[in-house]
C-alpha positions as CSV (number, residue, x, y, z in Angstrom):
1,M,121.2,85.4,95.2
2,A,118.9,88.2,93.8
3,E,117.5,91.0,95.8
4,K,113.8,91.0,96.8
5,I,112.4,94.5,96.5
6,I,110.1,95.5,99.4
7,A,109.3,99.2,98.6
8,V,110.2,101.8,96.0
9,N,109.9,105.6,96.5
10,R,108.5,106.7,93.1
11,K,107.9,110.3,94.3
12,A,111.6,110.7,94.9
13,Y,112.3,110.8,91.2
14,H,109.5,113.2,90.6
15,N,110.5,115.7,93.4
16,Y,114.3,115.4,93.3
17,F,117.3,115.3,90.9
18,I,119.1,112.1,92.1
19,L,122.9,112.8,91.7
20,E,124.4,109.7,93.4
21,T,123.1,106.5,95.0
22,Y,124.4,104.7,98.1
23,E,123.5,101.3,99.6
24,S,123.2,101.1,103.4
25,G,122.1,98.6,106.0
26,L,119.5,99.3,108.6
27,V,119.4,98.7,112.4
28,L,116.0,97.0,112.9
29,T,114.2,95.0,115.5
30,G,112.9,91.5,114.8
31,G,109.3,92.5,114.5
32,E,110.2,95.3,112.0
33,V,112.0,92.8,109.8
34,K,109.0,90.5,109.8
35,S,106.8,93.5,108.9
36,L,109.2,94.3,106.0
37,R,108.9,90.7,104.8
38,E,105.1,91.3,104.6
39,G,105.7,94.6,102.7
40,K,104.2,96.8,105.4
41,V,106.4,99.9,104.9
42,N,106.0,103.4,103.6
43,L,109.0,105.4,102.4
44,G,107.0,108.4,101.3
45,D,108.1,111.2,103.6
46,S,111.3,109.7,104.9
47,F,114.7,111.3,104.7
48,G,118.3,110.7,105.9
49,R,120.4,112.9,108.1
50,I,123.9,112.7,109.5
51,E,124.3,113.7,113.1
52,K,127.5,113.3,115.2
53,N,129.2,111.3,112.5
54,E,126.4,108.8,112.3
55,A,123.6,108.4,109.7
56,F,119.9,108.1,110.6
57,L,116.7,107.6,108.7
58,Y,113.7,109.6,109.8
59,N,109.9,109.1,109.1
60,M,110.1,105.7,107.5
61,H,106.8,104.1,108.6
62,I,107.0,100.3,109.4
63,S,103.7,99.0,110.6
64,P,103.8,96.9,113.8
65,Y,104.0,93.1,113.2
66,F,100.7,91.6,114.1
67,Y,102.1,88.7,116.2
68,D,104.7,90.8,118.1
69,A,104.1,91.0,121.8
70,K,105.5,94.6,122.3
71,E,102.8,97.0,123.3
72,E,104.8,100.2,122.9
73,Y,106.0,100.4,119.3
74,D,106.7,103.6,117.4
75,P,106.2,102.9,113.7
76,L,108.0,106.2,112.8
77,R,111.0,105.8,115.1
78,T,114.4,107.0,113.9
79,R,116.5,104.2,112.5
80,K,120.3,104.1,112.3
81,L,121.9,103.6,108.9
82,L,125.0,101.4,108.6
83,F,127.6,103.2,106.4
84,H,131.3,102.9,106.3
85,R,133.2,105.8,107.9
86,E,134.6,107.0,104.6
87,E,131.1,107.1,103.1
88,I,129.8,109.2,106.0
89,N,132.7,111.6,105.7
90,R,132.1,112.0,101.9
91,L,128.4,112.5,102.5
92,I,129.0,115.1,105.2
93,G,131.1,117.1,102.8
94,K,128.6,117.0,100.0
95,I,125.5,117.7,102.1
96,N,127.1,120.7,103.9
97,Q,128.7,122.1,100.8
98,K,126.0,121.8,98.1
99,G,122.8,121.8,100.2
100,L,121.8,118.3,99.2
101,T,119.8,115.8,101.1
102,L,119.5,112.0,101.5
103,I,116.3,110.5,100.1
104,P,115.4,106.8,100.3
105,L,114.8,105.3,96.9
106,K,114.3,101.6,97.4
107,L,114.1,99.1,100.3
108,Y,115.0,95.5,99.6
109,F,116.5,92.3,101.0
110,K,119.9,91.3,99.8
111,K,121.3,87.9,101.0
112,G,118.7,87.9,103.8
113,R,119.6,91.4,105.1
114,A,117.5,94.5,104.8
115,K,119.2,97.2,102.7
116,I,118.1,100.6,101.6
117,E,119.2,102.5,98.6
118,L,119.6,106.2,99.3
119,G,120.0,109.0,96.8
120,L,121.9,112.1,97.2
121,A,119.3,114.5,95.9
122,K,118.7,118.1,95.0
123,G,115.1,119.4,95.1
124,K,113.3,120.2,91.8
125,K,111.5,123.5,91.3
126,L,108.0,123.5,89.8
127,H,109.3,124.5,86.4
128,D,111.7,121.6,86.4
129,K,108.9,119.2,87.1
130,R,106.8,120.7,84.2
131,E,109.8,120.4,81.9
132,V,110.3,116.7,82.7
133,L,106.6,116.0,82.1
134,K,106.7,117.8,78.8
135,K,109.7,115.8,77.6
136,K,108.0,112.6,78.6
137,A,104.8,113.5,76.6
138,D,106.9,114.5,73.6
139,K,108.8,111.2,73.7
140,R,105.6,109.3,73.9
141,E,104.2,111.1,70.9
142,I,107.3,110.5,68.9
143,D,107.3,106.8,69.8
144,R,103.6,106.6,68.8
145,A,104.3,108.2,65.4
146,M,107.2,105.9,64.7
147,R,105.2,102.8,65.6
148,G,102.4,104.0,63.2
149,R,104.9,104.4,60.3
150,G,106.3,100.9,60.4
């Protein structure tokens, strides 16, 4: 069964160097899952953190499900990430040692379960961003010139 993509964090690839990716499950309520199925989620400012040997996701905005009866719902609540113990230990070492962070890249359903792809990321400086944009523009011009030749 193929995965159904709900949301992609495009800004992540612009603002960070993604060194590794990890797949994780999420602890969600029923109304949150229904909102995800409708695509009402924003990964923009969210990030992952490991506290007391557990992984959490902060600032992921899931809009309230319209038909849910709960009055008090926090769309930005902290959500627990479901990692294996070995993965958490490996992440703790890398995050503490190299000053890296966990950034959500993609949110999707896989076999009916909500999954999130997190990237172990290092922030880009302004000159790095400019360099990447310059390389893209150069590649586009080369492709355009090659297409005109043939």
